N, C-alpha and C positions, 0 to 999 in steps of 0.2 A: 654287341650283344652276343652272348654265347649261343651255341647251337641248342643247348638244353633250354635256354630261355625262349628261343624262337619256336620250339615245339610247343611251349605253353601258351603262345599267343592265340588269340581267337582265330577261328578258321579263316575269316576274311583277311586278317592281317598276315597270316601265314601264306595265304594264296598271293597276296600282294608282294610279299618278300620273294616268293618263288618266281613270280612274273618278272620282277626287277632283276633277279639273278639270272633268269633265263635270257632276258634281253641282253644283258651284259655278255653272257657266254656266247650266245649266237652272233652278236655283233663282232665279237673278238675273233671267232674261229669259223663262222659260217655254219649252216645247218648240218651238212654232212659230217663235218669234223667235230661237232659238239655232241658229247654223250650226256646222258641223264646224270652221270656222276659229275660231269663238269658243271651242269646246272646246279646240282645240289651243293657243290663246293662254292660256287659263286653266291648262292643264297645263304650259305652257312648252315645248312641242314643236311639231313641224311637223304639218300636216294629213296628210301622207303617213304619218307614224308612227301617227296615229290610225286611218287606214284599214288599216294592216297588222294592227291588232288587232280592229277592228270594221268589218263590211261596210256598215253604215248608221247613221244617227242614231237610228233606232228601235231597232236592236240595242244601241246604246250606252246609251240611256235605260233599256231593259229590264234591261241588265246592272247598272246602278246600283241599280235597284229590287231585283233579285234579291240583290245583294250585301248590302244593308241587311236585307232580309227573312231571308236565311240567317243573318246575324250575330245578329239578334234571336232566332231560334229556337235557335241554339247557346247564346247567353247564358242564355236562359230555361231550357233543359234542364239546363245546368250548375248553375244555381241550384236547380232542382227536386231535384237529387240530394243536396243538402245537408240537414242536419237542421234548421237554422233557415231557414225560408222567409219570415219576416216581410219585407215590402217587396219580394217577389220581382218583381212586375210593374213597380213604379216603378223599382227598381234596374236591372233588365234593360234597360228602355227608356232610362233615363238614361245608362247606360254606353255603349250603342250610339249614342245621340244625341250624346254628347260626342265619340265617336270620329269621327263623320261627320254633323255637324249639317245640312249641305245635303242629303245623301242621305236622312236621316231625314225632313226636311221634304218632300222630293219624294214619299216613300212615303206619308206621312200627310196632306199638304195638297194637293199639286199633281197627283199622278198620277190621282186620282179625277176630276179635271176635264179630263183629256186623253183624248179618245175612244179612242186606240190603247191606253191603259194603264188605263182605268177597271176593266176586268174583272180585271186583275192586282191592282189596289189592293183591290177587293172581295174577291178570293180571300184576300189577306193578312189583311184584316180578319176574314174568316170563321175563319181559323186562330187569330187573337187571341181571338175570341169563344169558340171551343171551349176554349181554355186557361182563359179566365175562367169559363166554365160548369163546368169540371172543379173549379175551386177554390170556386165558389159553391154548387154543388149540395148538398154536405153541410150547408150552413147554411140555404139557402132551401128545400130539399126538391124535390119533383117537380112542383110547380105550373108547368106549361109556360109560361104567360103571364108569371108573376112572374119565373121564371128567365130567360126571353128578355129581358124589360125590364131586369132586373138586370144581365145580362151586357153588353147594349148600353150601359147607363149607365156601368158600370165601365170598359169599354174607352174610351168617349168621354172620360170624366173623366181617365183616365191619359194618353191621348194629348195632350189639351189642357194638362194639368198640365206635362208634359215640354216640349212646344213653347213654352209661355209661360215656363217656367223657363229654357230655352235663350236666350230673347230678353231676359229681365228679371233672371234670377237670377245670383248670384255663385257661380262654380264651387267656391270654397272652402267654400260652405255646401251642397253637394250632399247630404251625409248628412242635414242638417236637412230639406231638401226631401223626401227619401225618407221620413223619419219623419213629417213633417206630412201628406204625401199618404196614407201608409199609415194613420195614425190617423184621418184624415178618412174614408177608405174603410171602415175597421172600424166607425166610428160610423154611417155610412150603412147598412151591411149589418145591423148590430144593430137599427137602426130599422125596416128592412124586415122583419126577422125577427119583431119584436114585432107 
């Protein structure tokens, strides 16, 4: 799509184009080394259009993180409402990661290293830990140290499994990845329980 055609898109679609371009540019070069010109080029629009939607590079980066975080929460809650919850964590993360691999990588790999966004990344991780704790507590009980260690381990395992699968895995085998990851987690949790 030409840059002229992108300018004519409805505002929400233009904003989505900008966020995807920004995620790509930031994931490629990092926050400090990425300019608004780089974002505009990645999105296929002008810098002026980027500034019509976002006041600053920091606002834009934060919007990318919030978009991925909100999408993860929506996907997880949707799956929580289903009767079959097997693989809920892996499936939720992988669905969102496939939709926006650069944004997912920013949220889980890059943001924590950026001083302006580390607190946001930690806050998102705390929400992921709370969800993990909710699922693990019936199995591991109320031993605070074991539960804390278990939730940290599960979240780290899930994030790394998805990030590595994005890089190395075949999208046609995503269901297999979810099953293998879930089976591995179940084996870990059963070992902890014993």
